[in-house]
Structure formats: structure tokens, C-alpha cells
C-alpha positions, -999 to 999 in steps of 0.1 A, spaced: 0 0 0 16 33 -10 23 57 18 2 89 18 21 119 31 5 135 60 -6 171 59 19 194 76 10 205 110 8 243 111 18 261 143 12 297 148 38 315 169 26 331 201 22 368 197 39 390 223 23 421 240 16 450 217 34 483 222 15 508 244 -3 533 222 2 570 226 -16 588 254 -51 598 247 -60 567 228 -76 537 244 -55 506 240 -73 479 223 -82 448 241 -54 423 237 -63 393 215 -60 359 231 -29 340 221 -40 311 198 -26 278 207 -13 252 183 -39 238 160 -46 200 163 -29 180 137 -51 170 108 -59 133 107 -40 114 81 -60 104 51 -67 67 47 -44 52 20 -59 36 -11 -40 9 -28 -32 19 -64 -33 -4 -93 -3 -27 -96 24 -16 -120 29 -39 -149 63 -56 -150 87 -41 -174 90 -60 -207 119 -83 -210 147 -72 -233 149 -95 -264 182 -109 -274 181 -113 -311 198 -143 -326 209 -120 -355 226 -96 -332 263 -99 -323 268 -127 -297 274 -117 -262 306 -128 -244 302 -162 -229 305 -162 -191 322 -196 -190 330 -228 -209 304 -237 -235 301 -273 -222 283 -270 -189 285 -300 -166 252 -317 -158 238 -315 -124 241 -344 -101 204 -353 -103 202 -345 -141 187 -315 -159 152 -303 -153 128 -318 -179 100 -299 -195 75 -314 -220 57 -292 -245 28 -311 -262 28 -307 -300 19 -327 -330 46 -342 -353 39 -314 -378 40 -287 -351 70 -300 -330 95 -279 -349 75 -248 -345 70 -255 -308 108 -259 -305 113 -226 -323 89 -209 -299 108 -225 -269 141 -211 -283 126 -176 -286 114 -177 -250 148 -188 -238 165 -159 -257 138 -135 -244 145 -147 -208 182 -138 -211 198 -171 -223 227 -166 -246 222 -181 -281 253 -203 -275 236 -219 -245 211 -237 -267 213 -269 -287 183 -281 -308 180 -317 -319 154 -329 -345 143 -365 -349 127 -362 -383 133 -336 -410 163 -314 -404 158 -278 -393 162 -254 -423 192 -238 -407 210 -271 -405 201 -280 -441 214 -246 -453 247 -247 -434 254 -283 -444 252 -272 -480 286 -255 -474 301 -287 -461 303 -305 -428 336 -288 -418 320 -254 -419 289 -267 -402 307 -282 -372 331 -253 -370 300 -231 -361 291 -257 -335 326 -256 -320 325 -218 -319 295 -219 -297 283 -184 -306 248 -192 -318 219 -216 -314 230 -249 -330 206 -272 -348 215 -308 -355 199 -341 -364 194 -370 -339 215 -393 -360 246 -371 -355 237 -356 -321 263 -377 -304 289 -354 -320 274 -323 -303 289 -310 -271 270 -304 -239 252 -271 -235 231 -256 -206 198 -261 -225 189 -288 -250 156 -287 -270 143 -318 -288 118 -316 -316 101 -350 -320 90 -341 -356 91 -376 -371 114 -406 -375 111 -441 -360 109 -446 -323 145 -459 -322 157 -425 -335 135 -407 -309 150 -428 -281 185 -421 -293 178 -384 -295 163 -382 -260 192 -402 -246 218 -379 -263 198 -348 -252 196 -359 -216 233 -365 -213 241 -331 -229 217 -308 -211 234 -291 -183 204 -274 -167 172 -278 -188 159 -303 -213 128 -293 -233 110 -320 -254 85 -309 -280 62 -336 -293 33 -360 -287 33 -369 -250 20 -404 -256 47 -411 -281 74 -397 -259 62 -416 -229 60 -447 -249 96 -444 -260 108 -436 -225 86 -462 -208 76 -436 -181 62 -401 -178 85 -373 -185 
């Protein structure tokens, strides 16, 4: 509740005796000395509307990468990364993964903290970069300056990162199982799986 400033207390100074008027004039009756006025009661406070939270500053993946605070390969916690499941269809898993990456960047994650693994069709970024050759493609992975997209079949070559996002966007269950195993071992803090919960739970044999 915001504090309401109290009204200032006004004190009138005591007036001393007036000077004696000249002879022949009747001195006026002295006025009574006013005492201090009682303080005005404070006004009851009224809670104002809550202020909206300031918008988060967006970190664009096209902007210059920020300096990394530490090594790109973050060790996994003793009890494993936190796992988050985002329900999505096979057709919508890649879009769900993209939205998850955007939220991570908006929350302050550095682009180099994120690894994305697909189980079906490759992400367009990976397809484009592989067109220049595998050496150039994996050189960008080793630099660790941006979000890196890879396929489940070659995910074992990827290094650990604080956050790993898996898009279950197709492929056989064996590939999904391989991708989830690789992602779990490489996620230092958070593992996000986007796909059909029934299929994912079927592959894992337990709830995520």
C-alpha cells in the first residue's frame, strides 16, 4: 500500500504584547494568544493499481553474440537436468521448438547456450549450413556463438550445452529414443522436449 504523506502541522507562533499606544488613545483589548492547531488526521491510504512488469529485453539471434560467461560445455547437475514437456503434433513439433528457443532468448539465455535436436526432418538452418560442407557446419558448433541445430543421427557429436531442445518431428521410435538419450546427457540445466506426449512416454517407458 503506498504511503500517503500526512498534511503538515501548522503552528502559529505566540504573539507578544503589543506596544503601548500613545496617550489619549484607548488601548485595544489584547487578543487571546491562539494555541497550536490540532494535527489533521491522516487520510486513509488507497492501494493503487499494480504496476505492470517491465517488458523483457529481447536478445536477437541475428545480433552480435554476447561474451560467454564460462565454458560452452556446462556439466550436468548431479540429479540431471530439469525436464519440460511441450505437447505438440509431429507437424508442429519444430514450430514448438522454435517458440521455446525464442522464449529462452527473451529470458536472457545466450544463443550459444542452446542446442536443438530434431528426430525427423532437419531444421532449415542445418540444411542450409550443411550445404557448405560438414567442416563449416561443425566449425560453427565448436565456436558456440549461436543456437545450433542438429539431427538426432549425429547428435552424439554435439557437445553439452546448458539447454537442449528436442523436436520430435518424425522418424522411427528408435531415433527418438537415441535423440532423447543424447539430449539428456548433454543438457546441463534444462531439457525441453516438444512432441506428442504419448509417443514420448512410450519411448521412455515412463512419464516425462
